[in-house]
C-alpha positions as CSV (number, residue, x, y, z in Angstrom):
1,M,47.0,-56.7,-7.6
2,S,50.0,-56.7,-5.3
3,T,53.2,-57.6,-6.7
4,Q,54.2,-59.4,-3.7
5,P,55.1,-63.3,-4.5
6,Y,52.9,-66.1,-3.0
7,K,54.4,-67.8,-0.1
8,F,55.8,-71.3,-0.9
9,D,55.2,-73.9,1.9
10,P,56.8,-77.3,0.6
11,H,55.4,-79.0,3.6
12,A,51.7,-77.4,3.6
13,A,51.4,-77.6,-0.2
14,D,50.6,-81.3,-0.9
15,I,48.6,-81.6,2.1
16,F,46.7,-78.4,1.5
17,T,46.0,-79.5,-2.2
18,R,44.9,-82.8,-1.6
19,E,42.4,-81.6,0.9
20,V,41.1,-79.0,-1.4
21,A,41.0,-81.3,-4.4
22,A,39.2,-84.1,-2.3
23,R,36.6,-81.5,-1.0
24,S,36.0,-79.6,-4.0
25,G,36.0,-82.6,-6.3
26,Q,38.4,-80.8,-8.8
27,K,41.8,-82.0,-10.3
28,I,43.6,-79.0,-8.9
29,N,47.1,-80.6,-10.3
30,S,45.8,-80.5,-13.8
31,C,45.9,-76.8,-14.0
32,Y,48.8,-75.6,-16.2
33,Q,48.3,-71.9,-15.9
34,C,46.7,-71.4,-19.6
35,K,44.8,-68.5,-18.1
36,R,41.9,-69.0,-20.1
37,C,39.7,-68.8,-16.9
38,A,41.2,-65.7,-15.9
39,A,40.2,-63.9,-19.3
40,G,36.6,-64.5,-18.6
41,C,36.2,-64.1,-14.9
42,P,33.5,-61.3,-14.2
43,V,34.9,-60.1,-10.9
44,A,38.5,-60.3,-11.6
45,E,38.7,-56.4,-11.7
46,D,36.8,-56.5,-8.3
47,T,39.3,-58.7,-6.5
48,G,42.4,-57.3,-6.7
49,M,43.1,-59.2,-9.9
50,V,43.1,-62.5,-8.1
51,T,41.9,-64.7,-11.2
52,P,40.7,-68.1,-10.8
53,N,44.3,-69.6,-12.1
54,R,46.0,-67.5,-9.2
55,L,43.5,-69.0,-6.7
56,I,44.6,-72.6,-8.0
57,R,48.4,-71.3,-7.7
58,M,47.7,-70.3,-4.0
59,V,46.5,-73.6,-3.3
60,V,49.3,-75.4,-5.1
61,L,52.0,-73.7,-3.4
62,G,50.6,-74.1,0.0
63,D,50.1,-70.4,0.8
64,I,47.0,-71.3,2.9
65,E,46.6,-67.8,4.3
66,S,46.1,-66.1,1.0
67,A,44.1,-68.7,-0.4
68,L,41.4,-68.4,2.6
69,T,41.6,-64.7,2.8
70,N,41.6,-63.4,-0.9
71,K,38.8,-61.4,-2.4
72,L,38.0,-63.9,-5.1
73,T,37.4,-66.7,-2.7
74,W,34.7,-64.6,-0.9
75,K,33.3,-62.8,-4.2
76,C,33.3,-65.7,-6.6
77,L,30.1,-65.6,-8.3
78,F,30.0,-69.4,-9.1
79,C,29.1,-68.5,-12.6
80,H,31.1,-71.5,-14.0
81,T,32.6,-69.4,-16.8
82,C,36.0,-70.7,-15.8
83,G,34.9,-74.3,-15.9
84,T,33.6,-73.8,-19.2
85,R,36.8,-72.2,-20.8
86,C,39.0,-74.6,-18.9
87,P,40.6,-77.4,-21.2
88,N,40.8,-79.7,-18.2
89,N,37.1,-78.7,-16.9
90,I,38.3,-77.6,-13.6
91,K,35.6,-75.5,-11.9
92,T,37.4,-73.0,-9.7
93,G,34.0,-71.9,-8.3
94,R,33.8,-75.0,-6.5
95,I,37.4,-74.6,-5.0
96,A,36.5,-71.0,-4.1
97,D,33.5,-72.4,-2.3
98,T,35.5,-75.2,-0.8
99,L,38.1,-72.5,0.6
100,K,35.3,-70.2,2.0
101,K,33.9,-73.3,4.2
102,M,37.4,-74.2,5.2
103,A,38.1,-70.5,6.4
104,L,34.8,-70.4,8.1
105,D,35.6,-73.7,9.9
106,A,38.9,-72.4,10.9
107,G,37.6,-69.1,12.0
108,I,39.7,-67.1,9.5
109,D,38.2,-63.8,8.6
110,P,38.4,-62.6,4.9
111,Q,40.3,-59.2,4.2
112,Q,37.0,-57.5,4.4
113,P,34.6,-58.8,7.2
114,E,31.5,-57.9,5.0
115,Y,32.0,-60.7,2.7
116,K,31.6,-63.1,5.3
117,N,28.5,-61.3,6.7
118,F,27.2,-61.3,3.3
119,H,27.7,-65.2,3.0
120,R,26.2,-65.9,6.3
121,A,23.2,-63.8,5.9
122,F,22.6,-65.1,2.5
123,F,23.0,-68.8,3.6
124,H,20.9,-68.5,6.8
125,Y,17.9,-67.0,5.0
126,S,18.1,-69.4,2.3
127,L,17.9,-72.1,4.9
128,R,15.1,-70.5,6.7
129,H,13.0,-69.7,4.0
130,G,14.1,-71.5,0.9
131,R,14.3,-68.4,-1.1
132,I,15.8,-64.9,-0.8
133,N,13.7,-61.8,0.0
134,E,15.7,-58.6,-0.5
135,I,14.5,-56.9,2.5
136,G,14.9,-59.7,4.9
137,M,18.5,-60.8,3.7
138,M,19.6,-57.7,3.2
139,G,18.4,-56.5,6.5
140,E,20.3,-59.6,8.6
141,F,23.4,-58.4,6.6
142,Q,23.2,-54.9,7.6
143,L,22.8,-55.9,11.1
144,R,25.7,-58.1,11.1
145,N,27.6,-55.2,9.7
146,M,26.5,-52.8,12.5
147,W,27.2,-55.3,15.1
148,D,30.7,-55.6,14.1
149,H,31.2,-51.8,14.0
150,L,29.4,-51.6,17.5
151,K,31.8,-53.9,19.0
152,K,34.6,-51.6,17.7
153,R,32.6,-48.8,19.0
154,N,32.8,-47.3,15.6
155,Y,29.4,-45.3,15.8
156,V,30.4,-43.2,12.9
157,A,30.4,-46.2,10.5
158,I,27.0,-47.3,11.9
159,I,25.3,-43.9,11.1
160,S,27.0,-44.0,7.7
161,E,25.9,-47.5,7.1
162,I,22.3,-46.8,7.7
163,M,22.2,-43.4,5.9
164,S,24.0,-44.9,2.8
165,K,21.9,-48.1,2.6
166,S,18.7,-46.2,3.6
167,T,19.3,-44.0,0.5
168,L,19.8,-47.2,-1.7
169,A,17.0,-49.0,-0.4
170,W,14.8,-46.1,-1.5
171,K,16.1,-45.7,-4.9
172,M,15.5,-49.6,-5.5
173,F,12.2,-49.2,-4.1
174,K,11.2,-46.3,-6.7
175,Q,12.6,-48.7,-9.4
176,K,10.5,-51.6,-8.2
177,R,13.7,-53.6,-7.3
178,L,12.8,-54.1,-3.7
179,H,9.9,-56.4,-2.8
180,L,8.1,-56.0,0.3
181,S,6.4,-59.4,0.3
182,F,7.9,-62.5,2.1
183,H,7.8,-66.0,0.8
184,S,9.1,-69.2,1.9
185,S,9.3,-72.5,0.1
186,K,8.2,-75.8,0.9
187,G,10.8,-78.4,2.1
188,R,13.0,-76.1,3.8
189,D,13.1,-78.2,6.9
190,E,14.5,-81.2,4.8
191,I,17.4,-78.8,3.4
192,S,18.3,-77.9,6.9
193,R,18.4,-81.4,8.1
194,L,20.6,-82.3,5.1
195,Y,22.8,-79.4,5.7
196,K,23.1,-80.3,9.4
197,K,23.8,-84.0,8.6
198,S,26.6,-83.1,6.0
199,S,28.3,-80.4,7.9
200,G,27.7,-81.6,11.4
201,R,26.3,-78.0,12.4
202,K,22.9,-76.4,12.4
203,W,24.2,-73.1,10.7
204,I,27.7,-71.8,9.6
């Protein structure tokens, strides 16, 4: 992880902390940085060592940019390990999910756009079908990635994306980890309506 300290904005700190706490339903100010959550986070090594306690620290200090764009916000597995270990029952996964939604609302991109593309592809496919099919969801995810490359006229990246993912798909298919059948769940229209009512939008 970078040794660069977080930015402290005394004006934004209180306002930002209150908003995140209200939207996530978590008592953020109860965190006293014991780091028990950090010891169990399964994605910490893949997030530049941005652990759950450090994510909370960003929020409390009012470092809005870091809180909305860091890798943990976008790669959190929502496994609840942090909440289980926390002596104050703070579920950082809900904080990460709240920050992700705030970033999307503000039109702020994560450090790697692929994170946002995966989030949107997963969410859209879930709302449409009520469940995930590997080919359908990953196909939408890759189309979003290639569209980003196309806008930048990065044709080499598009070819590399197609080649690498085709190879991966073939390996998964041989291991029977890639299912060709498509299924939908009942009640998905109701879920879409609930989401639209709660967020004011049809899609994220």
